[in-house]
N, CA, C, O and the ligand as a Tripos MOL2 file, in Angstrom:
@<TRIPOS>MOLECULE
protein
  301   299    76     0     0
PROTEIN
NO_CHARGES

@<TRIPOS>ATOM
      1 N           0.8490   -1.2150    0.0230 N.3       1 MET1
      2 CA         -0.0150    0.0360   -0.0260 C.3       1 MET1
      3 C           0.8810    1.2370    0.0150 C.2       1 MET1
      4 O           1.8260    1.3470    0.7960 O.2       1 MET1
      5 N           0.5300    2.1170   -0.8620 N.am      2 THR2
      6 CA          1.2510    3.4060   -0.8650 C.3       2 THR2
      7 C           0.6900    4.3080    0.1500 C.2       2 THR2
      8 O          -0.5200    4.5350    0.1930 O.2       2 THR2
      9 N           1.5500    4.8410    0.9860 N.am      3 THR3
     10 CA          1.1080    5.7050    2.0680 C.3       3 THR3
     11 C           1.9690    6.9170    2.0950 C.2       3 THR3
     12 O           3.1230    6.9000    1.6660 O.2       3 THR3
     13 N           1.3910    7.9870    2.6090 N.am      4 ASN4
     14 CA          2.1980    9.1880    2.7760 C.3       4 ASN4
     15 C           2.8940    9.2900    4.1140 C.2       4 ASN4
     16 O           3.4060   10.3400    4.5030 O.2       4 ASN4
     17 N           2.8970    8.1400    4.8200 N.am      5 ALA5
     18 CA          3.5270    8.1310    6.1270 C.3       5 ALA5
     19 C           5.0550    8.1100    6.0710 C.2       5 ALA5
     20 O           5.7360    8.4310    7.0450 O.2       5 ALA5
     21 N           5.5790    7.7150    4.8830 N.am      6 THR6
     22 CA          7.0490    7.7020    4.6950 C.3       6 THR6
     23 C           7.4270    8.6580    3.5620 C.2       6 THR6
     24 O           6.5870    9.0550    2.7540 O.2       6 THR6
     25 N           8.6820    9.0060    3.5270 N.am      7 TRP7
     26 CA          9.1850    9.9080    2.4720 C.3       7 TRP7
     27 C           9.0190    9.2370    1.1100 C.2       7 TRP7
     28 O           8.6330    9.8810    0.1340 O.2       7 TRP7
     29 N           9.3150    7.9360    1.0520 N.am      8 GLY8
     30 CA          9.1780    7.2120   -0.2380 C.3       8 GLY8
     31 C           7.7280    7.2580   -0.7050 C.2       8 GLY8
     32 O           7.4720    7.4060   -1.8990 O.2       8 GLY8
     33 N           6.7850    7.1330    0.2100 N.am      9 GLY9
     34 CA          5.3820    7.1460   -0.1500 C.3       9 GLY9
     35 C           4.9260    8.5540   -0.6190 C.2       9 GLY9
     36 O           4.1210    8.6640   -1.5440 O.2       9 GLY9
     37 N           5.4260    9.5910    0.0030 N.am     10 THR10
     38 CA          5.0150   10.9410   -0.4230 C.3      10 THR10
     39 C           5.5410   11.2140   -1.8140 C.2      10 THR10
     40 O           4.8630   11.8370   -2.6310 O.2      10 THR10
     41 N           6.7610   10.7450   -2.0890 N.am     11 VAL11
     42 CA          7.2960   10.9060   -3.4200 C.3      11 VAL11
     43 C           6.4480   10.1550   -4.4480 C.2      11 VAL11
     44 O           6.0960   10.6930   -5.4980 O.2      11 VAL11
     45 N           6.1360    8.9260   -4.1260 N.am     12 ALA12
     46 CA          5.3250    8.0460   -5.0100 C.3      12 ALA12
     47 C           3.9400    8.6620   -5.2820 C.2      12 ALA12
     48 O           3.3820    8.4950   -6.3670 O.2      12 ALA12
     49 N           3.4150    9.3480   -4.3200 N.am     13 LEU13
     50 CA          2.0920    9.9690   -4.4530 C.3      13 LEU13
     51 C           2.0990   11.3080   -5.1340 C.2      13 LEU13
     52 O           1.0650   11.9540   -5.2980 O.2      13 LEU13
     53 N           3.3450   11.7330   -5.5470 N.am     14 ASN14
     54 CA          3.5300   13.0270   -6.1970 C.3      14 ASN14
     55 C           3.0960   14.2050   -5.3240 C.2      14 ASN14
     56 O           2.5300   15.1930   -5.7920 O.2      14 ASN14
     57 N           3.3890   14.0500   -4.0430 N.am     15 LEU15
     58 CA          3.0730   15.0950   -3.1010 C.3      15 LEU15
     59 C           4.3180   16.0220   -2.9810 C.2      15 LEU15
     60 O           5.4530   15.5840   -3.1660 O.2      15 LEU15
     61 N           4.0680   17.2860   -2.6730 N.am     16 THR16
     62 CA          5.1590   18.1640   -2.4450 C.3      16 THR16
     63 C           4.9830   18.6940   -0.9660 C.2      16 THR16
     64 O           3.8770   18.7950   -0.4360 O.2      16 THR16
     65 N           6.0750   18.9970   -0.3980 N.am     17 LEU17
     66 CA          6.0570   19.4860    1.0130 C.3      17 LEU17
     67 C           6.7560   20.8240    1.0520 C.2      17 LEU17
     68 O           7.9190   20.9600    0.6730 O.2      17 LEU17
     69 N           6.0160   21.8000    1.5180 N.am     18 HIS18
     70 CA          6.6190   23.1110    1.7560 C.3      18 HIS18
     71 C           6.5950   23.3640    3.2690 C.2      18 HIS18
     72 O           5.6720   22.9460    3.9680 O.2      18 HIS18
     73 N           7.5940   24.0340    3.7370 N.am     19 VAL19
     74 CA          7.6110   24.4470    5.1410 C.3      19 VAL19
     75 C           7.4940   25.9650    5.1780 C.2      19 VAL19
     76 O           8.2990   26.7000    4.6070 O.2      19 VAL19
     77 N           6.4630   26.3900    5.8690 N.am     20 TYR20
     78 CA          6.1980   27.8520    5.9410 C.3      20 TYR20
     79 C           6.4820   28.3710    7.3100 C.2      20 TYR20
     80 O           6.1150   27.7580    8.3130 O.2      20 TYR20
     81 N           7.1460   29.5220    7.3560 N.am     21 CYS21
     82 CA          7.4270   30.1730    8.6310 C.3      21 CYS21
     83 C           6.5880   31.4940    8.6880 C.2      21 CYS21
     84 O           6.8700   32.4550    7.9720 O.2      21 CYS21
     85 N           5.5610   31.4970    9.5590 N.am     22 PRO22
     86 CA          4.6850   32.6720    9.6270 C.3      22 PRO22
     87 C           5.4600   33.9080   10.1310 C.2      22 PRO22
     88 O           5.1150   35.0460    9.8140 O.2      22 PRO22
     89 N           6.5020   33.6530   10.9140 N.am     23 ARG23
     90 CA          7.2700   34.7880   11.4550 C.3      23 ARG23
     91 C           8.0340   35.5200   10.3580 C.2      23 ARG23
     92 O           8.0650   36.7500   10.3180 O.2      23 ARG23
     93 N           8.6430   34.7540    9.4800 N.am     24 CYS24
     94 CA          9.4380   35.3700    8.4090 C.3      24 CYS24
     95 C           8.6690   35.4660    7.1220 C.2      24 CYS24
     96 O           9.1410   36.0670    6.1580 O.2      24 CYS24
     97 N           7.4320   34.8550    7.0880 N.am     25 ASN25
     98 CA          6.6420   34.8340    5.8920 C.3      25 ASN25
     99 C           7.4270   34.2760    4.7380 C.2      25 ASN25
    100 O           7.4280   34.8430    3.6450 O.2      25 ASN25
    101 N           8.0870   33.1820    4.9680 N.am     26 ARG26
    102 CA          8.7940   32.5300    3.8670 C.3      26 ARG26
    103 C           8.4830   31.0170    3.8870 C.2      26 ARG26
    104 O           8.2250   30.4180    4.9310 O.2      26 ARG26
    105 N           8.5240   30.4410    2.6720 N.am     27 SER27
    106 CA          8.2490   29.0160    2.6150 C.3      27 SER27
    107 C           9.3800   28.4090    1.7410 C.2      27 SER27
    108 O           9.8760   29.0290    0.8010 O.2      27 SER27
    109 N           9.7500   27.1840    2.1000 N.am     28 VAL28
    110 CA         10.7780   26.5110    1.3990 C.3      28 VAL28
    111 C          10.2450   25.0910    1.0280 C.2      28 VAL28
    112 O           9.6000   24.4170    1.8310 O.2      28 VAL28
    113 N          10.5480   24.6840   -0.2160 N.am     29 GLU29
    114 CA         10.1040   23.3680   -0.6350 C.3      29 GLU29
    115 C          11.1140   22.3600   -0.1920 C.2      29 GLU29
    116 O          12.3110   22.5410   -0.4120 O.2      29 GLU29
    117 N          10.6580   21.2930    0.4320 N.am     30 ILE30
    118 CA         11.5360   20.2520    0.8900 C.3      30 ILE30
    119 C          11.7310   19.2390   -0.2260 C.2      30 ILE30
    120 O          10.7520   18.7340   -0.7750 O.2      30 ILE30
    121 N          12.9540   18.9380   -0.5650 N.am     31 ASP31
    122 CA         13.2380   17.9130   -1.6220 C.3      31 ASP31
    123 C          13.1580   16.5540   -0.9320 C.2      31 ASP31
    124 O          14.1060   16.0810   -0.3040 O.2      31 ASP31
    125 N          11.9450   15.9360   -1.0840 N.am     32 MET32
    126 CA         11.7040   14.6960   -0.3910 C.3      32 MET32
    127 C          12.4470   13.5230   -1.0300 C.2      32 MET32
    128 O          12.5700   12.4740   -0.3970 O.2      32 MET32
    129 N          12.9440   13.6610   -2.2520 N.am     33 THR33
    130 CA         13.7120   12.5920   -2.8530 C.3      33 THR33
    131 C          15.0770   12.4440   -2.1800 C.2      33 THR33
    132 O          15.7730   11.4440   -2.3580 O.2      33 THR33
    133 N          15.4470   13.4840   -1.3900 N.am     34 LYS34
    134 CA         16.7150   13.4160   -0.6750 C.3      34 LYS34
    135 C          16.5730   12.8490    0.7370 C.2      34 LYS34
    136 O          17.5440   12.6790    1.4730 O.2      34 LYS34
    137 N          15.2790   12.5580    1.0860 N.am     35 MET35
    138 CA         14.9620   12.0040    2.4330 C.3      35 MET35
    139 C          15.0880   10.4890    2.3290 C.2      35 MET35
    140 O          14.8970    9.9140    1.2570 O.2      35 MET35
    141 N          15.4130    9.8420    3.4570 N.am     36 PRO36
    142 CA         15.3850    8.3550    3.4600 C.3      36 PRO36
    143 C          13.9880    7.8410    3.1550 C.2      36 PRO36
    144 O          13.0390    8.2260    3.8390 O.2      36 PRO36
    145 N          13.8270    6.9710    2.1350 N.am     37 PRO37
    146 CA         12.5200    6.5350    1.7030 C.3      37 PRO37
    147 C          11.6970    5.8710    2.8390 C.2      37 PRO37
    148 O          10.4690    5.9560    2.8360 O.2      37 PRO37
    149 N          12.3710    5.2120    3.8060 N.am     38 GLU38
    150 CA         11.6420    4.5560    4.8580 C.3      38 GLU38
    151 C          11.4550    5.4890    6.0330 C.2      38 GLU38
    152 O          10.8360    5.0950    7.0210 O.2      38 GLU38
    153 N          11.9550    6.6950    5.9730 N.am     39 GLY39
    154 CA         11.8670    7.6260    7.0980 C.3      39 GLY39
    155 C          10.4650    8.1360    7.2390 C.2      39 GLY39
    156 O           9.7490    8.3130    6.2520 O.2      39 GLY39
    157 N          10.0630    8.3780    8.4960 N.am     40 LYS40
    158 CA          8.6760    8.8910    8.7420 C.3      40 LYS40
    159 C           8.4830   10.2880    8.2310 C.2      40 LYS40
    160 O           9.2690   11.1720    8.5740 O.2      40 LYS40
    161 N           7.4890   10.5270    7.4380 N.am     41 ALA41
    162 CA          7.1870   11.8640    6.9450 C.3      41 ALA41
    163 C           6.1570   12.5020    7.8570 C.2      41 ALA41
    164 O           6.1440   13.7270    7.9700 O.2      41 ALA41
    165 N           5.2810   11.7330    8.5240 N.am     42 ILE42
    166 CA          4.2860   12.2550    9.3820 C.3      42 ILE42
    167 C           4.9430   12.7610   10.6710 C.2      42 ILE42
    168 O           5.7400   12.0720   11.3070 O.2      42 ILE42
    169 N           4.5790   13.9680   11.0200 N.am     43 GLY43
    170 CA          5.0640   14.4990   12.3070 C.3      43 GLY43
    171 C           6.4690   15.0580   12.2410 C.2      43 GLY43
    172 O           7.0350   15.4950   13.2440 O.2      43 GLY43
    173 N           7.0250   15.0360   11.0260 N.am     44 GLN44
    174 CA          8.3690   15.5650   10.8810 C.3      44 GLN44
    175 C           8.2760   17.1000   10.9150 C.2      44 GLN44
    176 O           7.3960   17.6910   10.2890 O.2      44 GLN44
    177 N           9.1790   17.7190   11.6400 N.am     45 THR45
    178 CA          9.1800   19.1930   11.6610 C.3      45 THR45
    179 C          10.5010   19.6980   11.1730 C.2      45 THR45
    180 O          11.5560   19.1060   11.3990 O.2      45 THR45
    181 N          10.4040   20.8550   10.4710 N.am     46 PHE46
    182 CA         11.6290   21.4590    9.9540 C.3      46 PHE46
    183 C          11.7130   22.8580   10.5640 C.2      46 PHE46
    184 O          10.7160   23.5230   10.8430 O.2      46 PHE46
    185 N          12.9220   23.2390   10.7430 N.am     47 ARG47
    186 CA         13.0980   24.5930   11.3330 C.3      47 ARG47
    187 C          13.4180   25.6280   10.2490 C.2      47 ARG47
    188 O          14.0890   25.3600    9.2530 O.2      47 ARG47
    189 N          12.9010   26.8070   10.5080 N.am     48 CYS48
    190 CA         13.2040   27.9630    9.5800 C.3      48 CYS48
    191 C          14.6820   28.2300    9.6170 C.2      48 CYS48
    192 O          15.3000   28.3190   10.6780 O.2      48 CYS48
    193 N          15.2490   28.3590    8.3980 N.am     49 MET49
    194 CA         16.6820   28.6570    8.3430 C.3      49 MET49
    195 C          17.0130   30.0940    8.7920 C.2      49 MET49
    196 O          18.1660   30.4060    9.0880 O.2      49 MET49
    197 N          15.9830   30.9670    8.8370 N.am     50 GLU50
    198 CA         16.2340   32.3220    9.1960 C.3      50 GLU50
    199 C          16.1580   32.5690   10.7030 C.2      50 GLU50
    200 O          17.0610   33.1530   11.3030 O.2      50 GLU50
    201 N          15.0560   32.1070   11.2940 N.am     51 CYS51
    202 CA         14.8530   32.3760   12.6860 C.3      51 CYS51
    203 C          14.9810   31.1470   13.5640 C.2      51 CYS51
    204 O          15.0350   31.2780   14.7870 O.2      51 CYS51
    205 N          15.0320   29.9630   12.9850 N.am     52 GLY52
    206 CA         15.2450   28.7590   13.7420 C.3      52 GLY52
    207 C          13.9920   28.1580   14.4370 C.2      52 GLY52
    208 O          14.0410   27.1830   15.1870 O.2      52 GLY52
    209 N          12.8630   28.8430   14.1100 N.am     53 ARG53
    210 CA         11.5940   28.3560   14.7380 C.3      53 ARG53
    211 C          11.0310   27.2120   13.9160 C.2      53 ARG53
    212 O          11.2670   27.1610   12.7090 O.2      53 ARG53
    213 N          10.2720   26.2650   14.5440 N.am     54 PRO54
    214 CA          9.6430   25.2170   13.7680 C.3      54 PRO54
    215 C           8.6450   25.8000   12.7560 C.2      54 PRO54
    216 O           7.8500   26.6810   13.0820 O.2      54 PRO54
    217 N           8.7060   25.2900   11.5350 N.am     55 GLY55
    218 CA          7.7950   25.8080   10.4910 C.3      55 GLY55
    219 C           6.5200   24.9660   10.3950 C.2      55 GLY55
    220 O           6.3860   23.9200   11.0300 O.2      55 GLY55
    221 N           5.6210   25.4500    9.6010 N.am     56 GLN56
    222 CA          4.3720   24.6900    9.3950 C.3      56 GLN56
    223 C           4.5190   23.8600    8.1310 C.2      56 GLN56
    224 O           4.9140   24.3900    7.0920 O.2      56 GLN56
    225 N           4.2140   22.5930    8.1950 N.am     57 ASN57
    226 CA          4.2910   21.7580    7.0000 C.3      57 ASN57
    227 C           3.0500   21.9260    6.1330 C.2      57 ASN57
    228 O           1.9270   21.8350    6.6300 O.2      57 ASN57
    229 N           3.2430   22.1660    4.8600 N.am     58 ILE58
    230 CA          2.1750   22.3320    3.9510 C.3      58 ILE58
    231 C           2.3220   21.2790    2.8380 C.2      58 ILE58
    232 O           3.2190   21.3860    2.0020 O.2      58 ILE58
    233 N           1.4500   20.2730    2.8280 N.am     59 VAL59
    234 CA          1.5800   19.2480    1.8630 C.3      59 VAL59
    235 C           0.5640   19.4850    0.7260 C.2      59 VAL59
    236 O          -0.6050   19.7700    0.9820 O.2      59 VAL59
    237 N           1.0200   19.3640   -0.5130 N.am     60 SER60
    238 CA          0.0560   19.5450   -1.5940 C.3      60 SER60
    239 C           0.3980   18.5380   -2.7120 C.2      60 SER60
    240 O           1.4900   17.9700   -2.7340 O.2      60 SER60
    241 N          -0.4730   18.3470   -3.5560 N.am     61 HIS61
    242 CA         -0.2780   17.4540   -4.7070 C.3      61 HIS61
    243 C           0.2750   18.2190   -5.8650 C.2      61 HIS61
    244 O          -0.1000   19.3670   -6.1020 O.2      61 HIS61
    245 N           1.2110   17.5590   -6.6290 N.am     62 LYS62
    246 CA          1.8320   18.2750   -7.7060 C.3      62 LYS62
    247 C           0.8600   18.7570   -8.7680 C.2      62 LYS62
    248 O           1.1450   19.7320   -9.4620 O.2      62 LYS62
    249 N          -0.2950   18.0870   -8.9110 N.am     63 SER63
    250 CA         -1.2530   18.5110   -9.9340 C.3      63 SER63
    251 C          -2.0390   19.7530   -9.4350 C.2      63 SER63
    252 O          -2.8150   20.3500  -10.1820 O.2      63 SER63
    253 N          -1.8250   20.1040   -8.2200 N.am     64 ALA64
    254 CA         -2.6050   21.2760   -7.6960 C.3      64 ALA64
    255 C          -2.1160   22.6190   -8.2300 C.2      64 ALA64
    256 O          -2.8400   23.6140   -8.1950 O.2      64 ALA64
    257 N          -0.8840   22.6350   -8.7220 N.am     65 ASN65
    258 CA         -0.4290   23.8330   -9.3670 C.3      65 ASN65
    259 C           0.3670   23.5160  -10.6400 C.2      65 ASN65
    260 O           0.6310   22.3510  -10.9370 O.2      65 ASN65
    261 N           0.7260   24.5080  -11.3530 N.am     66 HIS66
    262 CA          1.3390   24.2840  -12.6700 C.3      66 HIS66
    263 C           2.8150   24.5640  -12.6470 C.2      66 HIS66
    264 O           3.4340   24.7900  -13.6870 O.2      66 HIS66
    265 N           3.3670   24.5500  -11.4810 N.am     67 SER67
    266 CA          4.8170   24.8030  -11.4250 C.3      67 SER67
    267 C           5.5150   23.4650  -11.3000 C.2      67 SER67
    268 O           5.0950   22.5990  -10.5320 O.2      67 SER67
    269 N           6.5680   23.3080  -12.0500 N.am     68 TYR68
    270 CA          7.3660   22.0990  -12.0820 C.3      68 TYR68
    271 C           8.7930   22.4190  -11.7320 C.2      68 TYR68
    272 O           9.2130   23.5740  -11.7890 O.2      68 TYR68
    273 N           9.5240   21.4220  -11.3780 N.am     69 PRO69
    274 CA         10.9410   21.7340  -11.0400 C.3      69 PRO69
    275 C          11.6210   22.4900  -12.1470 C.2      69 PRO69
    276 O          11.5570   22.0660  -13.3010 O.2      69 PRO69
    277 N          12.2530   23.5620  -11.8540 N.am     70 GLY70
    278 CA         12.8930   24.3390  -12.8580 C.3      70 GLY70
    279 C          12.1160   25.5620  -13.2840 C.2      70 GLY70
    280 O          12.6790   26.5230  -13.8090 O.2      70 GLY70
    281 N          10.7980   25.5150  -13.0500 N.am     71 SER71
    282 CA         10.0330   26.6590  -13.4160 C.3      71 SER71
    283 C           9.5310   27.3800  -12.1220 C.2      71 SER71
    284 O           8.5300   26.9950  -11.5180 O.2      71 SER71
    285 N          10.2410   28.3820  -11.7590 N.am     72 LYS72
    286 CA          9.9340   29.0960  -10.5230 C.3      72 LYS72
    287 C           8.8370   30.0950  -10.7710 C.2      72 LYS72
    288 O           8.8320   30.8420  -11.7490 O.2      72 LYS72
    289 N           7.8980   30.0730   -9.8280 N.am     73 ARG73
    290 CA          6.8110   31.0610   -9.9250 C.3      73 ARG73
    291 C           7.3310   32.3810   -9.4740 C.2      73 ARG73
    292 O           8.1310   32.4360   -8.5400 O.2      73 ARG73
    293 N           6.9040   33.4740  -10.1090 N.am     74 PRO74
    294 CA          7.3570   34.8140   -9.6830 C.3      74 PRO74
    295 C           6.8450   35.1000   -8.3040 C.2      74 PRO74
    296 O           5.7500   34.6730   -7.9370 O.2      74 PRO74
    297 N           7.6540   35.8430   -7.5100 N.am     75 LYS75
    298 CA          7.2790   36.1160   -6.1460 C.3      75 LYS75
    299 C           6.2890   37.2890   -6.0850 C.2      75 LYS75
    300 O           5.8520   37.6730   -5.0000 O.2      75 LYS75
    301 ZN         11.4770   32.1100   10.2520 Zn       76 ZN76
@<TRIPOS>BOND
     1     1     2 1
     2     2     3 1
     3     3     4 2
     4     3     5 am
     5     5     6 1
     6     6     7 1
     7     7     8 2
     8     7     9 am
     9     9    10 1
    10    10    11 1
    11    11    12 2
    12    11    13 am
    13    13    14 1
    14    14    15 1
    15    15    16 2
    16    15    17 am
    17    17    18 1
    18    18    19 1
    19    19    20 2
    20    19    21 am
    21    21    22 1
    22    22    23 1
    23    23    24 2
    24    23    25 am
    25    25    26 1
    26    26    27 1
    27    27    28 2
    28    27    29 am
    29    29    30 1
    30    30    31 1
    31    31    32 2
    32    31    33 am
    33    33    34 1
    34    34    35 1
    35    35    36 2
    36    35    37 am
    37    37    38 1
    38    38    39 1
    39    39    40 2
    40    39    41 am
    41    41    42 1
    42    42    43 1
    43    43    44 2
    44    43    45 am
    45    45    46 1
    46    46    47 1
    47    47    48 2
    48    47    49 am
    49    49    50 1
    50    50    51 1
    51    51    52 2
    52    51    53 am
    53    53    54 1
    54    54    55 1
    55    55    56 2
    56    55    57 am
    57    57    58 1
    58    58    59 1
    59    59    60 2
    60    59    61 am
    61    61    62 1
    62    62    63 1
    63    63    64 2
    64    63    65 am
    65    65    66 1
    66    66    67 1
    67    67    68 2
    68    67    69 am
    69    69    70 1
    70    70    71 1
    71    71    72 2
    72    71    73 am
    73    73    74 1
    74    74    75 1
    75    75    76 2
    76    75    77 am
    77    77    78 1
    78    78    79 1
    79    79    80 2
    80    79    81 am
    81    81    82 1
    82    82    83 1
    83    83    84 2
    84    83    85 am
    85    85    86 1
    86    86    87 1
    87    87    88 2
    88    87    89 am
    89    89    90 1
    90    90    91 1
    91    91    92 2
    92    91    93 am
    93    93    94 1
    94    94    95 1
    95    95    96 2
    96    95    97 am
    97    97    98 1
    98    98    99 1
    99    99   100 2
   100    99   101 am
   101   101   102 1
   102   102   103 1
   103   103   104 2
   104   103   105 am
   105   105   106 1
   106   106   107 1
   107   107   108 2
   108   107   109 am
   109   109   110 1
   110   110   111 1
   111   111   112 2
   112   111   113 am
   113   113   114 1
   114   114   115 1
   115   115   116 2
   116   115   117 am
   117   117   118 1
   118   118   119 1
   119   119   120 2
   120   119   121 am
   121   121   122 1
   122   122   123 1
   123   123   124 2
   124   123   125 am
   125   125   126 1
   126   126   127 1
   127   127   128 2
   128   127   129 am
   129   129   130 1
   130   130   131 1
   131   131   132 2
   132   131   133 am
   133   133   134 1
   134   134   135 1
   135   135   136 2
   136   135   137 am
   137   137   138 1
   138   138   139 1
   139   139   140 2
   140   139   141 am
   141   141   142 1
   142   142   143 1
   143   143   144 2
   144   143   145 am
   145   145   146 1
   146   146   147 1
   147   147   148 2
   148   147   149 am
   149   149   150 1
   150   150   151 1
   151   151   152 2
   152   151   153 am
   153   153   154 1
   154   154   155 1
   155   155   156 2
   156   155   157 am
   157   157   158 1
   158   158   159 1
   159   159   160 2
   160   159   161 am
   161   161   162 1
   162   162   163 1
   163   163   164 2
   164   163   165 am
   165   165   166 1
   166   166   167 1
   167   167   168 2
   168   167   169 am
   169   169   170 1
   170   170   171 1
   171   171   172 2
   172   171   173 am
   173   173   174 1
   174   174   175 1
   175   175   176 2
   176   175   177 am
   177   177   178 1
   178   178   179 1
   179   179   180 2
   180   179   181 am
   181   181   182 1
   182   182   183 1
   183   183   184 2
   184   183   185 am
   185   185   186 1
   186   186   187 1
   187   187   188 2
   188   187   189 am
   189   189   190 1
   190   190   191 1
   191   191   192 2
   192   191   193 am
   193   193   194 1
   194   194   195 1
   195   195   196 2
   196   195   197 am
   197   197   198 1
   198   198   199 1
   199   199   200 2
   200   199   201 am
   201   201   202 1
   202   202   203 1
   203   203   204 2
   204   203   205 am
   205   205   206 1
   206   206   207 1
   207   207   208 2
   208   207   209 am
   209   209   210 1
   210   210   211 1
   211   211   212 2
   212   211   213 am
   213   213   214 1
   214   214   215 1
   215   215   216 2
   216   215   217 am
   217   217   218 1
   218   218   219 1
   219   219   220 2
   220   219   221 am
   221   221   222 1
   222   222   223 1
   223   223   224 2
   224   223   225 am
   225   225   226 1
   226   226   227 1
   227   227   228 2
   228   227   229 am
   229   229   230 1
   230   230   231 1
   231   231   232 2
   232   231   233 am
   233   233   234 1
   234   234   235 1
   235   235   236 2
   236   235   237 am
   237   237   238 1
   238   238   239 1
   239   239   240 2
   240   239   241 am
   241   241   242 1
   242   242   243 1
   243   243   244 2
   244   243   245 am
   245   245   246 1
   246   246   247 1
   247   247   248 2
   248   247   249 am
   249   249   250 1
   250   250   251 1
   251   251   252 2
   252   251   253 am
   253   253   254 1
   254   254   255 1
   255   255   256 2
   256   255   257 am
   257   257   258 1
   258   258   259 1
   259   259   260 2
   260   259   261 am
   261   261   262 1
   262   262   263 1
   263   263   264 2
   264   263   265 am
   265   265   266 1
   266   266   267 1
   267   267   268 2
   268   267   269 am
   269   269   270 1
   270   270   271 1
   271   271   272 2
   272   271   273 am
   273   273   274 1
   274   274   275 1
   275   275   276 2
   276   275   277 am
   277   277   278 1
   278   278   279 1
   279   279   280 2
   280   279   281 am
   281   281   282 1
   282   282   283 1
   283   283   284 2
   284   283   285 am
   285   285   286 1
   286   286   287 1
   287   287   288 2
   288   287   289 am
   289   289   290 1
   290   290   291 1
   291   291   292 2
   292   291   293 am
   293   293   294 1
   294   294   295 1
   295   295   296 2
   296   295   297 am
   297   297   298 1
   298   298   299 1
   299   299   300 2
@<TRIPOS>SUBSTRUCTURE
     1 MET1         2 RESIDUE 1 A MET
     2 THR2         6 RESIDUE 1 A THR
     3 THR3        10 RESIDUE 1 A THR
     4 ASN4        14 RESIDUE 1 A ASN
     5 ALA5        18 RESIDUE 1 A ALA
     6 THR6        22 RESIDUE 1 A THR
     7 TRP7        26 RESIDUE 1 A TRP
     8 GLY8        30 RESIDUE 1 A GLY
     9 GLY9        34 RESIDUE 1 A GLY
    10 THR10       38 RESIDUE 1 A THR
    11 VAL11       42 RESIDUE 1 A VAL
    12 ALA12       46 RESIDUE 1 A ALA
    13 LEU13       50 RESIDUE 1 A LEU
    14 ASN14       54 RESIDUE 1 A ASN
    15 LEU15       58 RESIDUE 1 A LEU
    16 THR16       62 RESIDUE 1 A THR
    17 LEU17       66 RESIDUE 1 A LEU
    18 HIS18       70 RESIDUE 1 A HIS
    19 VAL19       74 RESIDUE 1 A VAL
    20 TYR20       78 RESIDUE 1 A TYR
    21 CYS21       82 RESIDUE 1 A CYS
    22 PRO22       86 RESIDUE 1 A PRO
    23 ARG23       90 RESIDUE 1 A ARG
    24 CYS24       94 RESIDUE 1 A CYS
    25 ASN25       98 RESIDUE 1 A ASN
    26 ARG26      102 RESIDUE 1 A ARG
    27 SER27      106 RESIDUE 1 A SER
    28 VAL28      110 RESIDUE 1 A VAL
    29 GLU29      114 RESIDUE 1 A GLU
    30 ILE30      118 RESIDUE 1 A ILE
    31 ASP31      122 RESIDUE 1 A ASP
    32 MET32      126 RESIDUE 1 A MET
    33 THR33      130 RESIDUE 1 A THR
    34 LYS34      134 RESIDUE 1 A LYS
    35 MET35      138 RESIDUE 1 A MET
    36 PRO36      142 RESIDUE 1 A PRO
    37 PRO37      146 RESIDUE 1 A PRO
    38 GLU38      150 RESIDUE 1 A GLU
    39 GLY39      154 RESIDUE 1 A GLY
    40 LYS40      158 RESIDUE 1 A LYS
    41 ALA41      162 RESIDUE 1 A ALA
    42 ILE42      166 RESIDUE 1 A ILE
    43 GLY43      170 RESIDUE 1 A GLY
    44 GLN44      174 RESIDUE 1 A GLN
    45 THR45      178 RESIDUE 1 A THR
    46 PHE46      182 RESIDUE 1 A PHE
    47 ARG47      186 RESIDUE 1 A ARG
    48 CYS48      190 RESIDUE 1 A CYS
    49 MET49      194 RESIDUE 1 A MET
    50 GLU50      198 RESIDUE 1 A GLU
    51 CYS51      202 RESIDUE 1 A CYS
    52 GLY52      206 RESIDUE 1 A GLY
    53 ARG53      210 RESIDUE 1 A ARG
    54 PRO54      214 RESIDUE 1 A PRO
    55 GLY55      218 RESIDUE 1 A GLY
    56 GLN56      222 RESIDUE 1 A GLN
    57 ASN57      226 RESIDUE 1 A ASN
    58 ILE58      230 RESIDUE 1 A ILE
    59 VAL59      234 RESIDUE 1 A VAL
    60 SER60      238 RESIDUE 1 A SER
    61 HIS61      242 RESIDUE 1 A HIS
    62 LYS62      246 RESIDUE 1 A LYS
    63 SER63      250 RESIDUE 1 A SER
    64 ALA64      254 RESIDUE 1 A ALA
    65 ASN65      258 RESIDUE 1 A ASN
    66 HIS66      262 RESIDUE 1 A HIS
    67 SER67      266 RESIDUE 1 A SER
    68 TYR68      270 RESIDUE 1 A TYR
    69 PRO69      274 RESIDUE 1 A PRO
    70 GLY70      278 RESIDUE 1 A GLY
    71 SER71      282 RESIDUE 1 A SER
    72 LYS72      286 RESIDUE 1 A LYS
    73 ARG73      290 RESIDUE 1 A ARG
    74 PRO74      294 RESIDUE 1 A PRO
    75 LYS75      298 RESIDUE 1 A LYS
    76 ZN76       301 GROUP 0 **** ****
C-alpha cells in the first residue's frame, strides 16, 4: 500500500512538501527525494533557516499547481 507516512510514499504519491514560517513569511520546498524513503514523513518538523523556529508543514499534490521543477513562480 502506498502511504504518505514515509518519504518514499509521499514521493510516489507526487506530493510536495513546503515548510512555511509565519514569522518570516517565507516558505521552502523540501526535496523529499533526498530524504530516506523509509523515514517517517508524518510528524516531521523542519526549522526555519532564518529564525530557527519550527515551520508549518504544507503538503500539496503536484497537480494542484502548474509549477514544475525548474520553473519558478514569480514572487
Ligand atoms: Zn523564520
